[in-house]
C-alpha positions as CSV (number, residue, x, y, z in Angstrom):
1,X,-49.9,51.1,107.2
2,X,-52.6,52.9,105.3
3,X,-50.3,53.8,102.4
4,X,-49.1,50.3,102.0
5,X,-52.6,49.0,101.8
6,X,-53.5,51.7,99.3
7,X,-50.4,50.9,97.1
8,X,-51.1,47.2,97.2
9,X,-54.7,47.8,96.1
10,X,-53.7,50.1,93.3
11,X,-51.0,47.9,92.0
12,X,-53.4,44.9,92.1
13,X,-56.0,46.8,90.2
14,X,-53.4,47.9,87.6
15,X,-52.2,44.3,87.1
16,X,-55.7,43.0,86.7
17,X,-56.5,45.8,84.2
18,X,-53.4,45.1,82.1
19,X,-54.1,41.3,82.1
20,X,-57.6,41.9,80.9
21,X,-56.4,44.3,78.1
22,X,-53.7,41.9,76.9
23,X,-56.2,39.1,76.6
24,X,-58.6,41.4,74.6
25,X,-55.9,42.4,72.2
26,X,-55.2,39.0,70.8
27,X,-55.8,38.5,67.1
28,X,-57.8,35.3,67.4
29,X,-61.6,35.6,67.5
30,X,-63.3,34.1,70.5
31,X,-63.6,30.4,70.7
32,X,-66.5,29.1,68.5
33,X,-66.8,32.4,66.7
34,X,-67.3,32.3,62.9
35,X,-66.6,36.0,62.6
36,X,-63.4,36.9,60.7
37,X,-61.1,39.3,62.4
38,X,-61.6,42.8,60.9
39,X,-57.9,43.7,61.0
40,X,-57.0,40.6,59.1
41,X,-59.7,41.5,56.4
42,X,-58.7,45.2,56.2
43,X,-56.4,44.6,53.2
44,X,-59.2,42.8,51.4
45,X,-61.8,45.5,52.3
46,X,-59.5,48.2,51.1
47,X,-58.2,46.4,48.0
48,X,-58.7,48.0,44.6
49,X,-60.5,44.9,43.4
50,X,-63.1,45.0,46.2
51,X,-63.7,48.7,45.8
52,X,-64.0,48.3,42.0
53,X,-66.5,45.5,42.5
54,X,-68.5,47.6,44.9
55,X,-68.5,50.6,42.5
56,X,-69.6,48.3,39.7
57,X,-72.6,47.1,41.8
58,X,-73.6,50.6,42.5
59,X,-73.2,51.7,38.8
60,X,-75.3,48.6,37.7
61,X,-78.0,49.6,40.1
62,X,-78.1,53.2,38.9
63,X,-78.2,51.9,35.3
64,X,-81.0,49.4,36.0
65,X,-83.0,52.1,37.9
66,X,-82.6,54.5,35.0
67,X,-84.1,51.9,32.6
68,X,-87.1,51.9,34.9
69,X,-87.8,55.6,34.5
70,X,-89.2,55.1,31.0
71,X,-91.8,52.6,32.3
72,X,-95.2,53.5,33.8
73,X,-97.5,52.1,36.4
74,X,-96.8,48.9,38.2
75,X,-94.3,47.8,35.6
76,X,-92.1,50.6,36.9
77,X,-92.5,49.5,40.5
78,X,-91.6,45.9,39.6
79,X,-88.6,47.1,37.6
80,X,-87.4,49.2,40.6
81,X,-87.9,46.3,43.0
82,X,-85.9,44.0,40.7
83,X,-83.1,46.5,40.4
84,X,-82.9,47.1,44.2
85,X,-83.1,43.3,44.8
86,X,-80.2,42.7,42.4
87,X,-78.1,45.3,44.2
88,X,-78.8,43.9,47.6
89,X,-77.9,40.4,46.5
90,X,-74.8,41.5,44.7
91,X,-73.6,43.4,47.8
92,X,-74.3,40.5,50.0
93,X,-72.4,38.2,47.7
94,X,-69.4,40.6,47.7
95,X,-69.4,40.6,51.5
96,X,-69.6,36.8,51.5
97,X,-66.7,36.6,49.2
98,X,-64.7,39.0,51.4
99,X,-65.6,37.4,54.7
100,X,-65.9,33.8,53.7
101,X,-68.0,32.8,56.8
102,X,-71.1,30.7,57.1
103,X,-73.0,33.7,58.4
104,X,-72.1,35.8,55.4
105,X,-73.4,33.0,53.1
106,X,-76.6,33.0,55.2
107,X,-76.9,36.8,54.6
108,X,-76.7,36.1,50.8
109,X,-79.6,33.6,51.0
110,X,-81.6,36.0,53.1
111,X,-81.0,38.8,50.6
112,X,-82.1,36.6,47.8
113,X,-85.3,35.5,49.6
114,X,-86.2,39.1,50.6
115,X,-85.6,40.5,47.1
116,X,-87.6,37.7,45.5
117,X,-90.5,38.5,47.9
118,X,-90.4,42.2,47.2
119,X,-90.5,41.6,43.4
120,X,-93.3,39.0,43.8
121,X,-95.3,41.3,46.0
122,X,-95.0,44.1,43.4
123,X,-96.1,41.7,40.6
124,X,-99.1,40.7,42.6
125,X,-100.4,44.3,42.5
126,X,-101.2,43.7,38.8
127,X,-104.0,41.5,40.0
128,X,-107.2,42.4,41.7
129,X,-109.3,41.2,44.6
130,X,-108.9,37.6,45.7
131,X,-106.2,36.8,43.1
132,X,-104.0,39.6,44.5
133,X,-104.5,38.4,48.1
134,X,-103.8,34.8,47.2
135,X,-100.7,35.9,45.2
136,X,-99.3,37.9,48.1
137,X,-100.0,35.0,50.5
138,X,-98.1,32.7,48.2
139,X,-95.2,35.2,47.9
140,X,-95.0,35.4,51.7
141,X,-95.1,31.6,52.0
142,X,-92.3,31.3,49.5
143,X,-90.2,33.9,51.4
144,X,-90.8,32.1,54.7
145,X,-89.8,28.8,53.1
146,X,-86.6,30.3,51.6
147,X,-85.7,32.0,55.0
148,X,-86.3,28.7,56.8
149,X,-84.0,26.9,54.3
150,X,-81.3,29.5,54.8
151,X,-81.5,29.1,58.5
152,X,-81.3,25.4,58.2
153,X,-78.3,25.7,55.9
154,X,-76.6,28.0,58.3
155,X,-77.1,25.6,61.2
156,X,-75.8,22.7,59.1
157,X,-72.7,24.7,58.2
158,X,-72.1,25.6,61.8
159,X,-72.4,22.0,62.9
160,X,-70.0,20.9,60.2
161,X,-67.5,23.7,61.1
162,X,-67.6,22.7,64.7
163,X,-67.1,19.0,64.0
164,X,-64.2,19.7,61.7
165,X,-62.6,22.1,64.2
166,X,-62.8,19.4,66.9
167,X,-60.8,17.1,64.7
168,X,-63.7,14.7,63.9
169,X,-64.7,13.8,60.4
170,X,-68.2,13.6,59.0
């Protein structure tokens, strides 16, 4: 009697485990997910065009940063911030092109806002006292506004995606 119960319990656990695994191995993302499946994008991520674009972004960054080395003072800091910001935005745009999701487009907008803030903050350091403080506050306000717009755009895209996936038209 004991062995029968043990075998029944083990076979039941085995069946439940395989059922859970088979569901987890489907190629479709979870319902409502905007994330593209990594296996489906593997060919794009490893394509020679994608890698060439990524290498070009990194080469452009190194070239821009090298141009900054001849500068001095705050101009050098501004130049470096601009170069780094351009690199971050370009990489975000490359990922958005590869993924094609609303979230990846949001990441592009965030990268643009943050890089613009970093550059503006560096430019503010040329000023002194109250002017510098006011400049930095304005830069932060501009960043906050851009981030809020990016978030609103992402929510609008998500709403339009869900309404089109349900078969309704806007």
